[in-house]
Steps between C-alpha positions, in 0.01 A plus 500: 500500500876518524727340235873489510662587172853417395654743253820366327573811289407862599252664260152616439245249631144398392263263661265271320198362668151370450234645732119466556276675740214290622160686533596797288347609177609823308133535386348522847532819720630414839661184373740636239846367604751409769829655529848348573781730619844366405814599677868385472714518823231723652523737189155560364511413130152476344136430552311229291133536449346152455146436383289193410492139538744413216870484584686749297867526425658840593857633481615782727823692548691495834783740422865430548602205710869428594642140502410317818182403688195717514166470654193549278184592698148480364233652720121494463413870513157483660483888533534516110275208417126466450314415826403150374846403428695305757798345315701475187637164380847525344693218342775439237708781642835570348749770532742575207787761493657651189864606530658814358592479140180313399227688301245397773705664767506831323123496442432404850755740655315815377140374524292736700309432812126615464333621828122467522243775433329684787263745349244562772202511268583155367546299816730442790883483497463145400287567190706305252395195675159552361528722194746581223752251638836456331513160328811456292797708388740483212790682345617622158876544419605697193817683399530847642628795285850458638682206345531216742222629737171337547158645602288287733140574521269327762123456457219373715154335447231604754168317527320822395515888528247683710567817296619580154357336192139389534423135495332471161781691339759263666332194340473661153844679490708261700322165518489482878394671831836457663730792515842476344756778559870544480610638843878539502795524251871516560816513279794277602850522354724236341591389851145450609499807729221757502572819323450776754189701445368278224215334680143619437156393600143537383329766723139633515340584170757266333773750536867378481697639783853450633515276813610682814385258766664246718675174399521162680824386371469569131111468515309819448210538749171607325143523615178459312334839566229563246170327427645394160820361647756756428795532724657743764854481624409568871365181680291468805256205452533193725466254208773434242527289193840370378389306199765311303570694168688209345239448224536703181279565199585312174563716200192577299251386778230729655547574876197280554731204412607509874128456591473202257794330657349553848132406419391519860513884460188495283304332785624773748409764242159374450417444859607861596258629236222291659568604853519874407171490321652589159318234305159573352204276574459215246253553224451432124600861441847505667704454190353817351586722800835642581500392857705201594310162539610169646866479377442153373288655219804636317739392237850600612726572196831668415535679174810616306466793262702791346362840426627716207534783576556451878226606728563844671290776653124499568409366160605153417391165346457200719384133455222315663437121491164362397352162574210329311345186636376205294138563587458867388621795315574729789865615522611563862773765505787534761458878527119501557458773255718743693779609247737586793483144627654359175853387490736787438848356582696299245681260731320160571168621647260301714129556481165339577172445322188470703275209392164350610522288817567139430692558178757236437800487257289282262242773482735751334475506133744792407723766638529835317706817525351845467655842430379757754551873460546709809455880431578597139602224267868525454495265202735259676479145375538201736672170436362225734751217498415256777267384779745334742238328723139481555327328796192502726499454880358177643244480780794523738608837351820340370608532136396212272733386222550757239304401179575815290823581322549682173784647292477695177487872382158659468497860395228736647472845343238754406371261229520169690383562852442147615631153406471138623820376675386156612199279401409164634 
């Protein structure tokens, strides 16, 4: 499909569109997705991985466009798509440009392009069309050490990670099985120009390295080159992902807030677990095992707490959430009894609590907080101050309405090791 685009003011461009791929299903091997390759004036901009029968809104970056008429081309990339897929339906397509001087222009100007992953053991060069696909991106902007300068940090959500943290620990410690990583950071001066040598990226083993690769305009070219989605600054994969980084994370929110505002991600997340065989067989015993069960069996919650003294080293004090149902005395714990799976960080932290299949919001009688010691008890006390949201997934794997919020100040210490936060 070719679409003429009239740009009235030169600037950084994004394209908004809705897309659906008939016959595809992210849960089914061999039918995962269809891929659209998008070009502007015969310049390859980005791929878009589309899955499922529900039309989804997506926003992608196109790079800098000058004032005038341009031609946007969207091509069904059969060589990158599942064999059963034959088309993608696109509608409500709109191109917007942001001119220099706007905050949006600065964010888009330095947003990196992420090339796909081509680790031989994990699939073909188009493997991000079937596993660990990049879904959304966002940015953070904070003052740099130099007055008037700004540090921009770019992050990406992938549908999963084939390496790194194991699946049960992801659910307990991060409240999800998607992978969220910062990938690139750069300092810009008071005129909005890159400070030479300031840009860094997250490399293998989560190491921060200075970027020494190529740029496309002002866009650093990176490639996903590890099984847990860390970056390299040398690119050679045929796929590339230029996600719009215009979204940002509101102050005080967990990173999972970006999932909550894009609820379709939960469906993709759950279906990848099903297809990859990472979900244990259903039984009455599943809530008692550490393995991940059907992800519709979990309470998804965000906790806020403060630890005094702060956690450092190999011995620390964490927090686990507990849930008791109206029909029993069993307390289901988010960390499944593994102390290292408790919540260590003091920023807003997402977690999940596995519950018996079929549990509804009305079945939950109370939610509790538990002090968990890792290693030697440091004596640290924990103030638990909020539960920001709590929801279950519906039959369609989409988040149901949050029914759980709480604010207060509960102190957990060596004397009081657990407390009720919320009661029906």
